[in-house]
C-alpha positions as CSV (number, residue, x, y, z in Angstrom):
1,M,-38.7,-2.6,14.6
2,T,-41.5,-3.8,14.0
3,I,-42.5,-7.3,15.1
4,S,-44.0,-9.3,12.5
5,R,-46.4,-12.7,11.6
6,H,-48.8,-13.0,15.0
7,Q,-47.8,-10.0,16.7
8,S,-48.5,-6.2,15.9
9,K,-46.5,-5.4,18.7
10,T,-43.4,-2.7,18.3
11,L,-40.1,-4.2,20.9
12,P,-38.4,-1.4,22.1
13,P,-34.6,-1.4,21.0
14,A,-32.5,-3.2,21.8
15,P,-29.6,-1.6,24.5
16,P,-26.4,-0.9,23.2
17,V,-24.1,-2.7,24.3
18,G,-21.8,-0.6,25.7
19,E,-23.5,1.3,28.2
20,P,-24.1,0.3,31.5
21,S,-27.2,-2.2,32.4
22,S,-30.0,-0.2,33.8
23,P,-33.0,-1.8,36.2
24,A,-35.0,-3.0,33.6
25,D,-32.5,-4.7,31.5
26,Q,-30.8,-6.3,34.8
27,A,-34.6,-7.4,35.5
28,L,-34.6,-8.7,31.6
29,A,-34.2,-12.5,33.4
30,S,-33.1,-13.9,36.9
31,P,-29.3,-15.6,37.2
32,Q,-31.3,-18.9,37.6
33,K,-32.5,-19.2,33.5
34,A,-29.9,-20.7,31.5
35,L,-29.5,-20.7,27.5
36,H,-28.6,-23.7,25.2
37,L,-27.2,-22.2,21.7
38,V,-26.6,-25.2,19.0
39,T,-24.9,-23.2,15.6
40,F,-24.5,-25.1,12.4
41,G,-22.3,-24.0,9.6
42,C,-20.1,-22.0,8.6
43,Q,-17.7,-19.2,11.1
44,M,-20.0,-16.1,10.5
45,N,-22.4,-18.5,12.5
46,K,-19.9,-18.6,14.9
47,Y,-19.4,-15.2,15.1
48,D,-23.3,-14.5,15.4
49,S,-23.9,-17.3,18.1
50,E,-20.8,-15.7,20.4
51,R,-22.6,-12.2,20.3
52,V,-25.7,-13.8,21.3
53,E,-24.4,-15.3,24.2
54,G,-22.5,-12.5,25.3
55,R,-26.2,-10.2,25.0
56,F,-27.8,-13.0,26.6
57,R,-24.7,-13.2,29.9
58,K,-25.4,-9.1,29.8
59,A,-28.9,-9.9,31.0
60,G,-28.4,-12.7,33.3
61,Y,-28.2,-15.7,31.5
62,A,-26.3,-18.1,32.6
63,L,-25.1,-20.3,29.0
64,T,-25.6,-24.8,29.6
65,G,-24.7,-27.2,27.7
66,D,-27.4,-29.0,29.0
67,I,-30.6,-28.7,26.4
68,G,-32.4,-30.1,29.0
69,A,-31.8,-28.0,31.7
70,A,-32.0,-25.0,29.5
71,D,-34.8,-22.1,29.7
72,V,-34.1,-20.9,26.5
73,V,-33.1,-22.8,23.6
74,L,-31.7,-21.4,20.3
75,F,-30.5,-22.7,16.9
76,N,-28.7,-20.9,14.8
77,T,-28.7,-21.9,11.3
78,C,-27.6,-22.5,7.9
79,S,-29.1,-22.9,3.9
80,V,-26.4,-23.3,2.0
81,R,-27.0,-27.0,1.6
82,D,-30.5,-29.2,2.3
83,H,-28.5,-31.0,4.5
84,A,-28.1,-28.2,7.1
85,E,-31.4,-27.8,7.0
86,E,-32.9,-31.1,7.5
87,R,-30.7,-31.3,10.2
88,V,-32.9,-28.8,12.3
89,W,-35.8,-30.2,11.5
90,S,-34.6,-32.7,13.4
91,W,-33.1,-31.4,16.9
92,L,-36.6,-29.1,16.6
93,G,-38.8,-32.8,16.3
94,D,-36.9,-34.0,18.6
95,L,-37.5,-30.7,21.0
96,K,-40.6,-31.1,20.3
97,R,-41.8,-33.5,23.5
98,Q,-39.9,-31.6,25.4
99,K,-41.3,-28.6,24.8
100,S,-44.9,-30.7,25.2
101,A,-43.3,-31.8,28.8
102,R,-41.9,-27.6,29.7
103,P,-44.1,-25.6,28.1
104,D,-42.9,-22.5,29.5
105,L,-39.5,-23.9,27.4
106,V,-38.9,-20.9,25.0
107,V,-37.2,-22.2,21.4
108,G,-36.1,-19.8,18.9
109,V,-34.5,-20.5,15.1
110,M,-32.4,-17.8,14.1
111,G,-29.6,-17.5,11.3
112,C,-29.9,-18.4,7.7
113,M,-32.8,-20.9,7.6
114,A,-35.2,-18.8,9.7
115,Q,-34.5,-15.9,7.0
116,R,-35.6,-18.3,4.1
117,L,-37.9,-19.8,5.9
118,E,-40.0,-18.0,8.7
119,R,-43.8,-19.3,7.2
120,E,-42.9,-22.5,6.8
121,I,-41.3,-22.8,10.3
122,F,-43.8,-21.9,11.9
123,Q,-46.5,-24.1,10.1
124,R,-43.9,-27.4,10.3
125,A,-42.5,-26.5,14.2
126,Q,-45.9,-25.0,15.9
127,H,-43.6,-25.1,18.9
128,V,-41.2,-23.0,18.0
129,D,-41.7,-19.4,19.9
130,L,-39.9,-17.1,17.7
131,V,-37.8,-16.9,14.4
132,V,-35.4,-14.3,13.7
133,G,-33.4,-13.3,10.3
134,T,-29.4,-12.4,10.4
135,R,-29.7,-8.8,11.3
136,A,-32.1,-9.0,13.9
137,F,-30.8,-11.6,16.2
138,Q,-29.3,-8.6,18.7
139,H,-33.5,-8.0,19.3
140,L,-33.4,-11.8,21.3
141,P,-33.2,-11.8,25.1
142,E,-35.9,-8.7,24.6
143,M,-38.0,-10.8,23.2
144,V,-38.0,-13.9,25.0
145,E,-38.5,-11.8,27.6
146,T,-41.6,-10.8,25.7
147,V,-43.0,-14.5,25.0
148,L,-42.3,-15.2,29.2
149,G,-44.1,-11.9,29.2
150,E,-47.1,-12.4,27.5
151,R,-47.3,-16.5,28.8
152,T,-48.0,-15.0,32.3
153,K,-50.6,-12.7,31.1
154,A,-52.4,-15.8,29.8
155,R,-52.0,-17.8,32.9
156,H,-48.8,-19.4,30.9
157,E,-51.4,-20.7,28.0
158,R,-48.5,-20.0,24.7
159,A,-47.8,-16.7,23.5
160,Q,-48.6,-15.9,19.9
161,P,-45.1,-16.8,18.3
162,L,-42.6,-13.9,17.5
163,S,-40.1,-13.2,13.9
164,L,-38.0,-10.1,13.3
165,V,-36.6,-11.3,10.4
166,G,-36.3,-7.8,8.1
167,M,-33.3,-6.4,6.8
168,D,-32.6,-3.2,7.7
169,E,-30.6,-3.3,11.1
170,N,-27.0,-3.5,11.8
171,P,-26.8,-6.7,14.3
172,D,-22.9,-5.6,15.5
173,G,-21.8,-2.7,17.8
174,D,-19.5,-1.8,20.9
175,R,-19.1,-5.0,23.0
176,E,-18.2,-3.0,25.7
177,G,-20.2,-4.7,28.9
178,E,-20.4,-8.2,27.3
179,P,-18.4,-11.1,28.5
180,Y,-16.2,-12.7,25.9
181,T,-15.9,-15.9,25.6
182,G,-13.7,-16.7,22.2
183,G,-10.7,-18.2,23.5
184,P,-7.5,-17.4,21.6
185,I,-9.2,-17.8,18.3
186,G,-11.5,-14.6,17.7
187,Y,-13.7,-14.1,15.4
188,L,-14.4,-10.6,14.1
189,A,-17.3,-10.0,10.7
190,I,-15.7,-7.0,9.5
191,M,-18.8,-6.8,7.6
192,R,-22.0,-8.6,6.2
193,G,-23.7,-9.7,2.9
194,C,-22.4,-9.6,-0.9
195,D,-23.2,-8.1,-3.9
196,L,-22.3,-10.9,-6.2
197,N,-25.5,-12.6,-7.4
198,C,-23.6,-16.5,-8.4
199,T,-26.5,-18.9,-9.5
200,F,-26.0,-21.2,-7.7
201,C,-25.7,-19.8,-3.8
202,I,-28.8,-18.5,-1.4
203,V,-26.6,-16.1,0.4
204,P,-27.3,-12.7,-0.9
205,N,-31.3,-13.4,-0.4
206,V,-30.4,-14.3,3.6
207,R,-27.5,-12.7,4.4
208,G,-28.3,-9.3,2.2
209,R,-26.4,-6.8,0.4
210,V,-22.8,-5.8,1.7
211,L,-22.9,-3.7,4.8
212,S,-18.8,-2.9,6.1
213,R,-17.9,-1.8,9.4
214,S,-16.4,1.3,10.2
215,I,-12.4,0.6,10.8
216,D,-12.4,2.6,13.5
217,E,-15.3,0.6,15.1
218,L,-13.2,-3.1,13.5
219,E,-10.2,-1.7,15.8
220,R,-12.1,-1.3,18.8
221,E,-13.6,-4.6,18.5
222,A,-10.7,-6.3,17.9
223,R,-8.9,-4.7,20.6
224,W,-11.3,-5.3,23.0
225,M,-10.9,-9.2,22.3
226,V,-7.2,-9.4,22.4
227,E,-7.4,-7.5,25.9
228,R,-9.7,-10.9,27.0
229,G,-7.2,-13.1,25.4
230,A,-7.5,-13.4,22.1
231,K,-4.4,-14.2,20.0
232,V,-5.4,-14.8,16.4
233,L,-8.0,-12.9,14.8
234,V,-10.4,-14.4,11.7
235,L,-11.9,-11.9,10.0
236,L,-15.3,-13.0,8.3
237,G,-17.3,-11.8,5.2
238,Q,-18.8,-13.7,2.1
239,T,-16.1,-12.1,0.2
240,V,-13.8,-10.5,3.1
241,N,-11.4,-9.2,0.7
242,S,-14.3,-6.8,-0.9
243,Y,-14.4,-4.8,2.3
244,G,-14.9,-0.9,2.1
245,E,-16.3,-1.7,-1.2
246,D,-19.4,0.1,-0.1
247,L,-18.0,2.8,2.1
248,P,-17.9,6.3,1.1
249,A,-14.6,8.0,0.4
250,P,-13.4,10.4,2.9
251,E,-13.8,14.1,1.7
252,H,-10.6,15.1,3.9
253,G,-7.8,14.0,5.1
254,S,-6.1,10.7,3.6
255,K,-7.1,8.6,1.2
256,G,-8.3,4.9,1.7
257,R,-5.9,1.7,-0.6
258,G,-9.1,1.0,-2.0
259,R,-11.3,1.9,-5.3
260,Q,-11.4,5.9,-5.3
261,G,-9.8,6.2,-2.3
262,R,-12.8,4.8,-0.1
263,P,-11.0,2.1,3.0
264,S,-10.4,-1.2,2.1
265,L,-9.2,-4.7,3.7
266,A,-5.9,-3.5,3.1
267,D,-6.0,-0.4,5.0
268,L,-7.5,-2.9,7.7
269,L,-4.7,-5.1,7.7
270,Y,-2.4,-2.3,8.6
271,R,-4.5,-0.8,11.7
272,L,-4.6,-4.4,13.0
273,Q,-1.2,-4.6,12.5
274,A,-0.4,-2.6,14.9
275,I,-2.2,-4.2,17.9
276,E,0.1,-5.5,20.8
277,G,-0.8,-9.3,21.8
278,L,-2.1,-9.8,18.5
279,V,-0.2,-12.8,16.7
280,R,-2.1,-13.3,13.7
281,I,-4.6,-12.4,11.6
282,R,-6.4,-14.6,9.6
283,L,-9.3,-14.5,6.5
284,I,-12.7,-16.1,5.4
285,T,-13.0,-15.9,2.4
286,L,-12.7,-13.7,-0.6
287,H,-13.2,-13.7,-3.9
288,P,-11.4,-13.5,-7.2
289,A,-12.4,-10.5,-8.3
290,Y,-11.3,-8.6,-5.4
291,V,-7.6,-9.7,-5.8
292,T,-6.2,-6.2,-6.0
293,R,-2.0,-5.1,-5.6
294,E,-2.9,-3.0,-2.5
295,L,-4.7,-5.8,-0.8
296,A,-1.5,-8.2,-2.0
297,I,1.2,-5.4,-1.0
298,A,-0.5,-5.1,2.6
299,L,-0.2,-9.0,3.0
300,A,3.6,-9.0,2.7
301,E,3.9,-5.7,4.8
302,N,2.3,-6.9,7.4
303,D,3.6,-10.5,9.5
304,K,0.7,-10.8,11.6
305,C,-1.4,-11.9,8.6
306,E,-1.7,-15.6,7.9
307,R,0.1,-16.7,4.0
308,F,-3.2,-18.6,3.4
309,L,-5.8,-17.8,1.8
310,P,-9.3,-19.2,0.5
311,L,-9.5,-17.9,-3.3
312,P,-12.6,-20.8,-4.3
313,V,-12.3,-21.5,-7.7
314,Q,-15.8,-23.6,-8.3
315,S,-14.6,-24.9,-12.1
316,G,-11.8,-24.8,-14.4
317,S,-14.2,-24.3,-17.3
318,D,-14.7,-20.9,-18.5
319,A,-18.6,-22.3,-19.3
320,V,-19.3,-23.5,-16.1
321,L,-18.2,-20.6,-14.7
322,R,-19.7,-18.3,-16.8
323,A,-23.0,-20.6,-16.0
324,M,-22.1,-19.9,-12.6
325,K,-22.2,-15.9,-13.5
326,R,-18.7,-15.9,-11.1
327,G,-17.4,-13.1,-12.6
328,Y,-13.9,-13.4,-13.9
329,T,-12.7,-16.7,-16.3
330,L,-9.5,-19.1,-15.4
331,D,-7.3,-17.0,-16.9
332,L,-8.9,-13.8,-14.4
333,Y,-8.2,-15.9,-11.4
334,R,-4.5,-17.0,-13.1
335,N,-3.5,-13.4,-13.2
336,K,-4.6,-13.1,-9.6
337,L,-3.1,-15.7,-8.0
338,A,0.5,-15.0,-9.9
339,L,0.1,-11.5,-8.8
340,L,-0.4,-12.8,-5.1
341,R,2.4,-15.1,-5.6
342,Q,4.9,-12.3,-6.7
343,Y,4.4,-10.8,-3.2
344,L,3.8,-13.7,-1.1
345,P,6.1,-16.7,-2.1
346,D,5.3,-19.1,0.6
347,L,1.7,-18.7,0.0
348,E,-1.0,-21.7,0.3
349,L,-4.2,-21.7,-0.5
350,A,-7.7,-23.7,-0.2
351,T,-10.1,-23.6,-2.6
352,D,-14.0,-24.5,-3.1
353,W,-15.1,-27.2,-6.5
354,I,-18.2,-28.0,-7.4
355,V,-18.9,-30.7,-9.2
356,G,-21.5,-31.5,-11.4
357,F,-23.6,-27.9,-11.9
358,P,-26.4,-27.6,-14.4
359,G,-24.5,-28.6,-18.4
360,E,-21.0,-29.5,-17.3
361,T,-19.7,-31.7,-19.7
362,D,-17.2,-34.5,-19.0
363,A,-14.5,-32.2,-20.7
364,D,-15.7,-29.3,-18.6
365,F,-14.8,-31.5,-15.4
366,E,-11.6,-32.7,-16.9
367,A,-10.3,-28.6,-17.7
368,S,-11.3,-28.7,-12.9
369,E,-9.3,-31.9,-12.5
370,E,-5.9,-29.8,-15.0
371,F,-6.9,-26.8,-13.3
372,L,-6.2,-28.6,-9.9
373,S,-2.9,-29.6,-10.4
374,E,-1.9,-26.2,-12.7
375,A,-2.7,-23.8,-9.3
376,G,-1.4,-26.9,-6.2
377,F,-3.7,-25.5,-4.1
378,A,-2.9,-26.9,-0.2
379,V,-6.1,-27.4,0.7
380,N,-9.5,-28.3,-1.7
381,Y,-13.4,-28.2,-0.2
382,I,-15.6,-30.5,-3.0
383,F,-19.0,-30.4,-3.3
384,K,-21.3,-31.6,-5.7
385,Y,-23.8,-29.4,-7.2
386,S,-27.7,-29.6,-5.4
387,P,-30.3,-27.2,-6.1
388,R,-31.3,-24.9,-3.7
389,P,-34.4,-22.9,-4.2
390,G,-34.7,-19.5,-4.4
391,T,-31.2,-19.8,-6.5
392,R,-31.0,-19.1,-10.1
393,A,-29.5,-21.9,-10.9
394,D,-32.4,-23.8,-9.7
395,L,-34.3,-22.8,-12.3
396,L,-31.6,-24.7,-14.8
397,P,-32.2,-28.2,-16.0
398,D,-30.3,-30.4,-13.4
399,D,-29.2,-32.9,-16.3
400,V,-26.1,-34.2,-14.7
401,S,-26.9,-37.9,-13.6
402,E,-26.4,-38.6,-9.9
403,D,-24.3,-41.2,-10.7
404,D,-21.6,-38.8,-12.5
405,K,-22.1,-36.4,-10.0
406,K,-21.1,-38.4,-7.5
407,S,-18.2,-40.7,-9.9
408,R,-16.3,-36.6,-10.4
409,N,-16.7,-36.1,-7.3
410,L,-14.0,-38.9,-5.9
411,R,-12.1,-38.3,-8.7
412,L,-11.5,-35.0,-8.0
413,L,-11.1,-35.7,-4.2
414,E,-8.5,-38.4,-5.5
415,R,-6.6,-35.7,-7.8
416,A,-6.8,-33.3,-4.7
417,Q,-5.2,-35.7,-1.9
418,R,-2.5,-36.7,-5.3
419,V,-1.6,-32.8,-5.3
420,Q,-1.9,-32.1,-1.1
421,R,0.5,-35.0,-0.7
422,E,2.9,-33.4,-2.7
423,R,2.3,-29.8,-1.5
424,L,2.8,-30.4,1.9
425,A,5.5,-33.4,1.5
426,A,7.7,-30.1,0.3
427,Q,7.7,-29.4,3.6
428,L,9.7,-31.5,5.5
429,G,12.0,-31.3,7.5
430,N,11.6,-27.2,7.6
431,V,10.6,-25.5,10.9
432,Q,7.0,-24.3,11.1
433,H,6.0,-21.8,13.3
434,V,2.7,-23.1,14.8
435,F,0.3,-21.7,16.9
436,L,-1.4,-24.1,19.3
437,E,-4.6,-24.4,19.5
438,E,-6.4,-27.5,21.1
439,V,-4.9,-30.7,22.7
440,S,-4.9,-34.0,20.0
441,D,-8.1,-35.9,20.1
442,K,-5.9,-39.0,20.1
443,S,-3.1,-38.3,22.0
444,P,-3.1,-35.6,25.0
445,A,0.7,-35.4,24.5
446,R,0.3,-34.0,20.8
447,A,-1.3,-30.3,20.3
448,K,-2.9,-29.5,16.9
449,G,-1.9,-25.7,15.8
450,K,-1.5,-23.7,12.4
451,T,1.9,-22.7,10.4
452,R,1.9,-19.0,9.1
453,Q,0.9,-20.7,6.0
454,G,-2.6,-22.1,7.8
455,L,-1.6,-25.8,7.6
456,L,-2.8,-27.9,10.1
457,F,0.0,-29.1,11.9
458,V,0.2,-31.6,15.3
459,V,3.5,-31.2,17.4
460,D,4.4,-33.8,19.8
461,C,4.9,-31.8,22.7
462,G,6.5,-35.4,24.6
463,T,3.9,-34.8,27.9
464,A,0.1,-33.9,28.4
465,E,1.2,-31.3,30.6
466,K,3.4,-29.6,28.5
467,A,0.9,-30.2,25.5
468,Q,-1.4,-28.1,27.8
469,A,0.4,-25.7,28.6
470,M,1.4,-24.5,25.0
471,L,-1.4,-24.2,24.2
472,G,-2.3,-20.5,23.1
473,T,1.9,-20.1,22.0
474,L,3.5,-19.8,19.9
475,V,6.3,-22.5,19.1
476,E,8.9,-24.0,16.5
477,A,8.5,-27.6,15.8
478,V,10.4,-29.5,12.9
479,V,8.3,-31.0,10.3
480,E,8.9,-34.9,10.3
481,Q,5.6,-36.3,8.6
482,A,3.6,-34.8,5.9
483,S,-0.3,-36.2,4.7
484,A,-2.6,-34.6,2.2
485,F,-4.1,-33.3,5.4
486,G,-1.7,-31.9,7.3
487,L,2.0,-32.2,8.8
488,S,3.4,-33.6,12.0
489,G,6.6,-33.4,14.2
490,R,8.2,-32.6,17.3
491,L,9.4,-29.6,19.2
492,A,12.3,-27.8,16.9
493,Q,14.5,-28.2,20.6
494,D,13.7,-32.1,21.5
495,V,15.0,-32.6,17.5
496,E,18.9,-32.7,16.7
497,P,20.2,-29.6,14.4
498,A,20.2,-31.0,10.7
499,G,19.9,-27.9,9.2
500,A,16.3,-27.4,8.6
501,S,15.5,-24.2,7.0
502,H,12.7,-22.0,9.0
503,V,9.0,-21.1,7.6
């Protein structure tokens, strides 16, 4: 592992997390040192931040929510949209004053923005000490100590900044020896990267190509989390249902359910289903091209799997889908949706839309409106197209006016809310099994959670004490109200029986 940019040294490899700490490892940081980590973007970033926090805590650091009390400040960044990067630049600008007052403070940028803008970060924010990419964050504690060691040698003068943005490492591994901080909702990255080439997407550039982890390794980490309090596992991947496409087919023994006998997401679901103490399994995010009959059957046969799938469509126009290089037509998407609902009749779907993509006509947009109604998506995430440097779409003329983008965005939002309101209103009177995750910020007597269909449900528990006590448990609740964005009601035991159906 070679440190790039201003240093030519080679750091020692990060110690395997599962092994006992050596005296040198224990000396990496004193107990007084504290880490403050700010996370932007997706659930994958949240998972990576937990891994980084675990490594720093194993090295002797404390975590602090007060940036002013931190010895090390890290930003785990996102590059999917320009706004996410601008927020990081703003934070870095604010931190420059603190760095001037506290020259021993170590400032680092990690994640997608670090991978994409390594040199620019050092140029625009010269107080940054570390830039670490998406597959090298496991080395951060050692890199921090290298920076601090160089400062000591230079009598507290600023050391040369370090960067590590190579794609040739696997940042995952056993977590024994780390403290688990995820709570009842545990994130588990089952793969990294993406082998698709959607023209609007920066992910393959900053996350690399697909790298799937073995089922045995994933089962070990899943059991590790469940033993420490996780009740729900959220399986993460840029295209999570392409899991295993890069793994070899076994030469001997049982074959997997994937293509040419490879291990697949279906195989992993059967393995995780058997973990005692695990209540639910969620998936983020799927791609239509990798929806298979084997996956649909696995979802149906494993009752811990939520009946909720994020399956982005992006556009209802075949012409726009071709320009996006999504790899499917609208009819193929319909066929995949029909396959899923054949085995999962109670399935609910979330989807993503991009409006104003280069070349999108009024007719193309109207096709998106029509398909949103046809498919009956329960959750819709709608974005105006904005060019991202480094993507193929950035080379296309951005020929949809900003006014048209705004108008289409509002129209699709209005259509989505109507469809969602109708979809969720069909649940009125039903008894739902809700996993309660957090107390409502509007009322301490209410707790928020997710139904088996992945729908937001706010449950009136009666008292604040009861709501707090029920967090992390599965309850039955009657749907009494429905909006475009979720459900609400009371515990079934507090409602007079009226022949409600169970879901």
